[in-house]
C-alpha positions as CSV (number, residue, x, y, z in Angstrom):
1,X,-20.3,-3.7,-9.2
2,X,-21.5,-0.2,-8.4
3,X,-24.8,-0.8,-9.0
4,X,-24.6,-3.9,-7.1
5,X,-23.3,-2.2,-3.7
6,X,-25.7,0.3,-3.8
7,X,-29.2,-1.9,-4.9
8,X,-28.8,-5.9,-4.4
9,X,-30.6,-7.1,-1.7
10,X,-33.2,-4.6,-1.3
11,X,-36.2,-3.1,-2.7
12,X,-37.9,-0.4,-1.4
13,X,-41.1,-2.4,-2.2
14,X,-40.2,-5.0,0.4
15,X,-41.0,-2.6,2.5
16,X,-44.6,-1.6,4.1
17,X,-43.1,2.2,3.8
18,X,-40.9,1.7,1.0
19,X,-38.0,3.2,2.2
20,X,-35.1,3.8,-0.4
21,X,-32.3,2.0,2.9
22,X,-33.4,-1.3,4.6
23,X,-34.9,-0.4,8.0
24,X,-33.0,-1.3,11.4
25,X,-34.7,-4.6,12.6
26,X,-33.7,-4.0,16.6
27,X,-35.6,-7.0,17.7
28,X,-33.7,-9.4,19.2
29,X,-37.2,-12.0,18.6
30,X,-39.1,-12.5,15.7
31,X,-42.8,-13.1,16.0
32,X,-44.7,-16.2,14.7
33,X,-48.1,-17.3,13.0
34,X,-47.8,-20.9,15.0
35,X,-46.3,-23.2,16.7
36,X,-45.2,-25.0,14.0
37,X,-43.6,-22.4,12.1
38,X,-41.4,-22.1,14.8
39,X,-40.9,-25.8,15.0
40,X,-40.3,-25.4,11.7
41,X,-37.4,-23.1,12.0
42,X,-35.5,-24.7,13.9
43,X,-36.0,-28.0,12.3
44,X,-34.5,-26.2,9.3
45,X,-37.7,-26.7,7.2
46,X,-38.7,-23.3,7.1
47,X,-37.3,-19.7,6.1
48,X,-37.3,-16.4,7.9
49,X,-35.9,-15.4,11.0
50,X,-36.9,-17.1,15.5
51,X,-34.1,-15.1,17.5
52,X,-31.2,-12.4,16.2
53,X,-28.9,-14.3,17.4
54,X,-28.5,-16.7,14.3
55,X,-30.2,-14.0,11.8
56,X,-32.0,-10.8,11.4
57,X,-33.5,-9.2,8.1
58,X,-31.0,-5.6,8.0
59,X,-27.8,-8.8,8.6
60,X,-29.6,-10.7,5.9
61,X,-29.6,-7.7,3.4
62,X,-26.2,-7.4,4.1
63,X,-25.5,-11.1,3.2
64,X,-27.1,-10.9,0.0
65,X,-25.4,-7.6,-0.9
66,X,-21.9,-9.2,-0.6
67,X,-22.6,-12.6,-2.0
68,X,-23.7,-10.7,-5.3
69,X,-20.5,-8.8,-5.1
70,X,-18.7,-11.4,-4.7
71,X,-20.7,-13.4,-7.2
72,X,-20.9,-16.5,-4.6
73,X,-24.0,-18.5,-3.5
74,X,-24.7,-17.2,-0.2
75,X,-23.0,-15.7,2.9
76,X,-23.0,-14.8,6.7
77,X,-22.6,-11.6,8.3
78,X,-20.9,-11.8,12.2
79,X,-19.3,-9.7,15.0
80,X,-15.9,-9.2,13.2
81,X,-13.4,-10.4,10.4
82,X,-11.2,-12.2,12.8
83,X,-14.8,-14.4,14.1
84,X,-15.3,-14.6,9.9
85,X,-12.4,-15.9,9.7
86,X,-11.9,-18.3,12.6
87,X,-15.2,-19.7,11.9
88,X,-14.5,-20.8,8.4
89,X,-11.8,-22.3,9.2
90,X,-13.2,-24.2,12.4
91,X,-16.1,-25.5,9.7
92,X,-13.7,-26.8,7.5
93,X,-10.5,-28.1,10.0
94,X,-12.1,-28.9,13.4
95,X,-11.3,-31.0,15.2
96,X,-7.9,-32.6,14.0
97,X,-7.8,-31.2,10.7
98,X,-4.8,-29.6,8.9
99,X,-4.7,-26.0,7.4
100,X,-1.6,-25.1,4.9
101,X,-1.3,-20.9,5.3
102,X,0.4,-18.6,3.7
103,X,3.4,-16.9,5.4
104,X,1.9,-13.7,4.8
105,X,-1.2,-13.2,7.1
106,X,-2.7,-10.7,9.5
107,X,-0.9,-12.0,12.7
108,X,-4.0,-12.0,14.6
109,X,-4.8,-14.7,11.8
110,X,-1.4,-16.2,12.6
111,X,-2.2,-16.2,16.2
112,X,-5.4,-17.8,15.9
113,X,-3.7,-21.1,13.6
114,X,-0.9,-20.8,16.2
115,X,-3.0,-20.9,19.5
116,X,-6.6,-21.3,19.5
117,X,-7.0,-23.5,16.0
118,X,-4.2,-25.6,17.8
119,X,-6.0,-25.9,21.0
120,X,-8.8,-27.5,18.9
121,X,-6.7,-30.0,17.2
122,X,-6.0,-28.1,14.2
123,X,-2.3,-28.7,12.4
124,X,-1.1,-25.5,10.6
125,X,1.8,-26.0,7.5
126,X,3.0,-22.3,6.8
127,X,4.2,-21.7,3.2
128,X,5.3,-19.1,1.2
129,X,2.5,-18.5,-1.3
130,X,5.7,-17.3,-3.7
131,X,7.0,-20.6,-3.7
132,X,4.6,-22.8,-5.5
133,X,6.9,-26.1,-4.5
134,X,6.8,-25.0,-0.8
135,X,3.1,-24.5,-1.9
136,X,2.4,-28.1,-3.2
137,X,4.7,-29.8,-0.4
138,X,2.7,-28.6,2.3
139,X,-0.2,-30.1,1.6
140,X,-0.9,-33.5,3.6
141,X,-4.0,-36.5,3.5
142,X,-5.1,-34.7,6.2
143,X,-5.5,-31.3,4.7
144,X,-8.8,-29.6,5.0
145,X,-8.5,-26.2,4.4
146,X,-5.3,-23.1,2.8
147,X,-5.5,-19.8,3.9
148,X,-4.7,-17.0,1.3
149,X,-4.5,-13.2,1.2
150,X,-5.8,-11.5,-1.8
151,X,-3.4,-8.5,-0.6
152,X,-1.1,-9.1,2.2
153,X,-1.0,-6.9,5.3
154,X,0.8,-5.6,5.7
155,X,3.6,-5.4,2.4
156,X,0.8,-5.5,0.0
157,X,1.7,-8.7,-1.7
158,X,-0.1,-10.0,-4.5
159,X,-1.2,-13.8,-4.7
160,X,-1.2,-16.0,-8.2
161,X,-4.5,-17.2,-7.1
162,X,-5.1,-19.9,-9.8
163,X,-2.4,-21.5,-9.3
164,X,-2.1,-21.9,-5.2
165,X,-6.1,-23.0,-6.0
166,X,-4.8,-25.3,-9.0
167,X,-2.9,-27.2,-6.3
168,X,-5.5,-26.9,-3.8
169,X,-8.3,-28.2,-6.0
170,X,-5.6,-30.9,-7.3
171,X,-6.2,-32.8,-3.8
172,X,-9.8,-31.6,-3.2
173,X,-8.8,-29.1,-0.7
174,X,-11.2,-25.4,-0.3
175,X,-8.7,-22.0,-0.7
176,X,-10.1,-19.6,2.2
177,X,-9.4,-16.2,0.6
178,X,-9.3,-13.1,2.9
179,X,-10.0,-9.8,0.4
180,X,-10.4,-7.8,3.0
181,X,-7.5,-4.8,1.4
182,X,-9.0,-5.9,-2.0
183,X,-12.9,-5.5,-1.5
184,X,-15.1,-6.5,-4.4
185,X,-14.7,-3.5,-5.8
186,X,-10.9,-4.2,-7.1
187,X,-11.0,-8.0,-6.8
188,X,-13.3,-11.0,-6.6
189,X,-11.3,-14.3,-5.4
190,X,-13.9,-16.8,-6.7
191,X,-13.6,-15.0,-10.2
192,X,-9.7,-16.5,-9.5
193,X,-10.7,-19.8,-8.1
194,X,-11.3,-19.2,-4.0
195,X,-14.1,-21.6,-2.6
196,X,-14.8,-19.6,0.4
197,X,-13.2,-15.4,0.9
198,X,-13.6,-13.4,4.4
199,X,-13.8,-10.5,4.5
200,X,-13.2,-7.9,7.7
201,X,-16.2,-5.8,6.9
202,X,-14.7,-3.1,9.2
203,X,-12.3,-1.8,6.7
204,X,-13.2,-1.2,3.5
205,X,-16.3,-2.0,3.4
206,X,-17.6,0.0,6.3
207,X,-14.8,2.7,5.1
208,X,-15.3,5.1,7.7
209,X,-14.2,3.7,11.0
210,X,-17.4,3.2,12.5
211,X,-18.5,-0.8,13.5
212,X,-17.0,-3.6,13.5
213,X,-18.4,-6.2,11.2
214,X,-17.0,-9.8,9.2
215,X,-18.4,-11.5,6.2
216,X,-17.8,-15.1,4.8
217,X,-18.8,-15.8,1.7
218,X,-19.1,-19.5,-0.4
219,X,-18.2,-18.6,-3.8
220,X,-20.6,-22.1,-4.8
221,X,-17.0,-23.9,-5.9
222,X,-16.3,-26.2,-3.1
223,X,-18.7,-29.3,-2.0
224,X,-17.4,-31.6,0.1
225,X,-19.5,-34.4,-1.3
226,X,-16.9,-34.6,-3.6
227,X,-14.5,-36.0,-1.1
228,X,-16.9,-36.9,1.6
229,X,-14.5,-39.0,4.2
230,X,-12.5,-35.6,5.0
231,X,-15.7,-33.7,6.1
232,X,-17.9,-36.1,7.4
233,X,-19.4,-33.0,10.0
234,X,-20.8,-31.7,6.7
235,X,-21.8,-35.5,4.4
236,X,-22.9,-37.3,7.2
237,X,-26.2,-36.7,9.3
238,X,-25.6,-34.5,11.9
239,X,-26.9,-35.1,15.4
240,X,-27.2,-32.8,16.8
241,X,-29.3,-30.8,14.6
242,X,-31.0,-33.7,12.5
243,X,-29.7,-32.9,9.2
244,X,-27.3,-33.6,6.6
245,X,-25.3,-30.1,5.7
246,X,-24.4,-31.2,2.3
247,X,-27.8,-31.9,1.0
248,X,-28.0,-28.4,0.9
249,X,-26.0,-27.8,-2.6
250,X,-28.0,-29.8,-3.9
251,X,-31.2,-27.0,-3.3
252,X,-28.7,-24.3,-5.1
253,X,-27.5,-23.3,-1.2
254,X,-24.4,-23.3,1.0
255,X,-24.0,-26.3,3.3
256,X,-20.8,-25.4,4.7
257,X,-22.8,-21.7,5.4
258,X,-25.3,-24.3,6.9
259,X,-23.1,-25.9,9.0
260,X,-21.1,-22.7,10.2
261,X,-23.8,-20.8,11.1
262,X,-25.8,-23.8,12.8
263,X,-23.5,-24.3,15.0
264,X,-20.5,-21.6,14.9
265,X,-22.2,-18.7,14.7
266,X,-24.8,-19.5,17.2
267,X,-22.6,-21.1,19.8
268,X,-20.2,-18.7,19.7
269,X,-22.7,-16.0,20.0
270,X,-20.3,-14.2,17.0
271,X,-23.6,-12.2,16.3
272,X,-23.8,-8.9,13.8
273,X,-26.1,-6.7,15.7
274,X,-28.9,-4.8,12.9
275,X,-27.4,-1.2,13.6
276,X,-23.8,-2.4,12.2
277,X,-25.3,-4.1,9.6
278,X,-26.9,-1.2,8.4
279,X,-24.0,1.4,8.8
280,X,-21.6,-1.7,6.7
281,X,-24.4,-1.3,3.8
282,X,-24.3,2.1,3.7
283,X,-20.9,2.5,3.1
284,X,-20.7,-0.4,0.5
285,X,-22.5,1.9,-1.4
286,X,-19.4,4.4,-2.3
287,X,-16.9,1.4,-2.0
288,X,-15.7,1.3,-5.9
289,X,-14.9,5.4,-5.9
290,X,-13.4,4.9,-2.8
291,X,-11.1,2.0,-3.7
292,X,-10.2,4.0,-6.7
293,X,-8.9,7.2,-4.9
294,X,-7.0,5.1,-2.2
295,X,-5.1,2.5,-4.7
296,X,-4.2,5.3,-6.7
297,X,-3.1,7.7,-4.2
298,X,-1.3,4.9,-2.3
299,X,0.3,3.7,-5.9
300,X,1.3,7.9,-5.9
301,X,3.2,8.2,-2.7
302,X,4.7,5.0,-2.4
303,X,6.4,6.1,-6.2
304,X,7.4,9.4,-3.9
305,X,9.1,7.1,-1.1
306,X,10.7,5.3,-2.9
307,X,14.5,6.1,-3.0
308,X,14.3,8.5,-0.6
309,X,17.0,8.9,1.7
310,X,16.4,7.3,5.3
311,X,13.6,4.5,3.9
312,X,15.1,1.4,3.5
313,X,12.3,-0.4,1.2
314,X,8.7,0.8,-0.1
315,X,6.5,-2.2,-0.1
316,X,3.8,-1.9,-2.6
317,X,3.2,-3.7,-5.7
318,X,4.0,-0.5,-8.2
319,X,7.8,-0.5,-7.0
320,X,10.4,-1.9,-9.5
321,X,11.8,-5.2,-8.6
322,X,8.6,-6.1,-7.2
323,X,8.2,-10.0,-8.2
324,X,4.0,-9.5,-8.3
325,X,4.0,-6.7,-10.7
326,X,2.5,-9.0,-13.5
327,X,0.1,-10.3,-10.9
328,X,-0.7,-6.4,-10.5
329,X,-1.3,-6.3,-14.4
330,X,-2.9,-9.3,-14.8
331,X,-5.3,-9.2,-11.7
332,X,-5.6,-6.2,-10.4
333,X,-6.6,-3.6,-13.1
334,X,-8.1,-1.2,-11.1
335,X,-5.6,-0.8,-8.8
336,X,-4.2,-2.6,-5.1
337,X,-5.7,-1.0,-2.8
338,X,-4.6,1.8,-0.2
339,X,-2.5,0.2,2.2
340,X,0.7,-0.7,1.9
341,X,5.0,-0.5,4.4
342,X,7.5,0.9,4.0
343,X,10.9,0.3,5.9
344,X,13.0,3.2,7.8
345,X,16.6,3.1,8.2
346,X,17.0,2.8,12.0
347,X,14.9,0.8,12.9
348,X,12.2,1.2,15.6
349,X,14.0,4.4,17.1
350,X,13.3,5.9,13.4
351,X,9.9,4.6,13.3
352,X,8.3,6.1,16.8
353,X,9.9,9.7,15.6
354,X,8.0,9.1,12.1
355,X,4.5,8.5,13.8
356,X,5.4,11.3,16.1
357,X,6.0,13.9,14.0
358,X,2.8,13.2,11.4
359,X,0.6,15.8,12.1
360,X,-2.6,14.2,9.6
361,X,-2.0,10.9,9.4
362,X,-3.4,9.5,12.7
363,X,-1.3,6.3,14.5
364,X,-4.6,3.7,14.9
365,X,-4.6,0.3,14.2
366,X,-7.1,0.5,11.4
367,X,-6.6,0.2,7.8
368,X,-9.6,1.3,5.1
369,X,-10.6,4.3,7.3
370,X,-11.7,7.6,5.7
371,X,-9.3,9.4,7.9
372,X,-5.3,8.1,6.7
373,X,-3.6,5.8,9.3
374,X,-0.4,5.0,10.1
375,X,1.6,2.1,12.9
376,X,4.5,0.2,13.5
377,X,3.3,-3.6,12.9
378,X,6.1,-4.9,14.6
379,X,4.7,-3.8,17.9
380,X,1.4,-3.7,18.1
381,X,-0.3,-5.9,14.9
382,X,2.5,-8.6,14.6
383,X,3.9,-8.3,18.2
384,X,2.6,-11.5,19.2
385,X,4.6,-13.5,16.2
386,X,8.2,-14.8,16.6
387,X,10.9,-13.0,14.6
388,X,10.9,-15.9,11.7
389,X,6.9,-15.2,11.6
390,X,7.8,-11.4,11.1
391,X,10.5,-11.1,9.0
392,X,8.7,-14.0,6.6
393,X,5.7,-11.6,6.3
394,X,8.1,-8.7,5.8
395,X,7.8,-6.9,9.7
396,X,11.1,-5.8,10.4
397,X,12.0,-2.9,13.3
398,X,11.6,-0.1,10.8
399,X,8.6,-0.8,9.4
400,X,5.8,0.9,8.9
401,X,2.2,0.0,7.5
402,X,-0.1,3.2,5.9
403,X,-3.4,3.0,4.9
404,X,-3.9,6.2,2.5
405,X,-7.5,7.6,3.8
406,X,-9.9,10.2,1.5
407,X,-7.6,13.4,1.8
408,X,-6.2,15.6,-0.6
409,X,-2.8,13.4,-1.8
410,X,-0.6,16.6,-1.1
411,X,-1.5,17.2,2.2
412,X,-0.9,13.7,2.7
413,X,2.4,14.3,1.3
414,X,3.3,17.3,2.9
415,X,3.2,15.6,6.1
416,X,4.8,12.4,5.3
417,X,7.5,14.5,4.2
418,X,8.2,16.5,7.4
419,X,8.0,13.2,9.3
420,X,10.3,11.6,7.1
421,X,12.7,14.9,8.4
422,X,12.3,13.8,11.5
423,X,12.7,10.4,10.9
424,X,15.9,10.4,8.7
425,X,17.8,12.6,11.9
426,X,17.0,10.1,14.4
427,X,19.0,7.3,12.3
428,X,21.3,9.3,10.7
429,X,22.4,9.7,15.2
430,X,22.3,6.0,15.5
431,X,25.1,5.4,12.4
432,X,27.0,8.0,14.1
433,X,26.7,7.0,17.2
434,X,27.7,2.9,16.2
């Protein structure tokens, strides 16, 4: 993995100046050798770049690199992780399809399913991925996609992906996995049955909180020709583009990605700037080293927090009693990332006191930064969800999400310990008042 993280998609000999890192191609458009060559690009009969809204040499290197890391057949780089999830689900399920969704999803994904995709006539059934009977019952004849997170945000719950995929694949339904928290350094969803992988590259792939980006990867497992009536947008000749996108699978390409890029990336204008692609490429080079440290430190901090006064619960796969502990041993031998949550007694008041007392940890809604970050999901990332939706994904009034960075472990612990004292004092005051 670490070799591909540095070398995949680029060799110095490919550049006239033999640059060790890919150049940033800031051009909005690219000169063509002839009228015929430009025409061929628009007819999808030629390779190359015409206009950076739909493709750019720098972003192409990023796409090749994440394809290698996820061992897929192709990828698209887009403007954000939210754009990646939106485009993947639109390409599979819009208009009028049905999606089965995990009850443990990032708040923005739940809002996308409840609101924007619903506006496009896409319906959704939510199921607990730890309940295989409920997961199976959620599928209908109109289901065109299922979506889960490999490591859930913010409670770090793991899923039995092979079991979930077996249920979906028995109905010819592709499974989309948001693997933002795991990254390919810890887990490759395609190896466990996933058809499509999406990333908010803003997080661990970037690693330094500098750049917004998203990625969509086709693992090569999905072929709409197995159930052509379900995906006519891929299996029938497209009126607008004059091609049948599913035919790209016969040539080793991805018809899903071809369709998503031609229609949604272009129409939505969800373009990733070349400079942003270069920042993600730089971040990926140290991915393996960073993920090892944050995974180890997060597990250590979670163990120290477990059972402390004022801490009602800690959500991390290594905590005794977690139902997914066996999955961590089986599928995540390199760790379960640096994000986890804890619930403080005293509710939001205790959580606010805790956050405000921190000196080294930073209050921010990002994760996967080199800096350690903390936020209160109930009033931020999951604030627009219903109470039932928040409860289903383990977000309560006292829940605090922690994203462990690269600072010294003991410095991080000392800051948490003193902030917990402040939170515990608030909790005691509330308990006395009650």
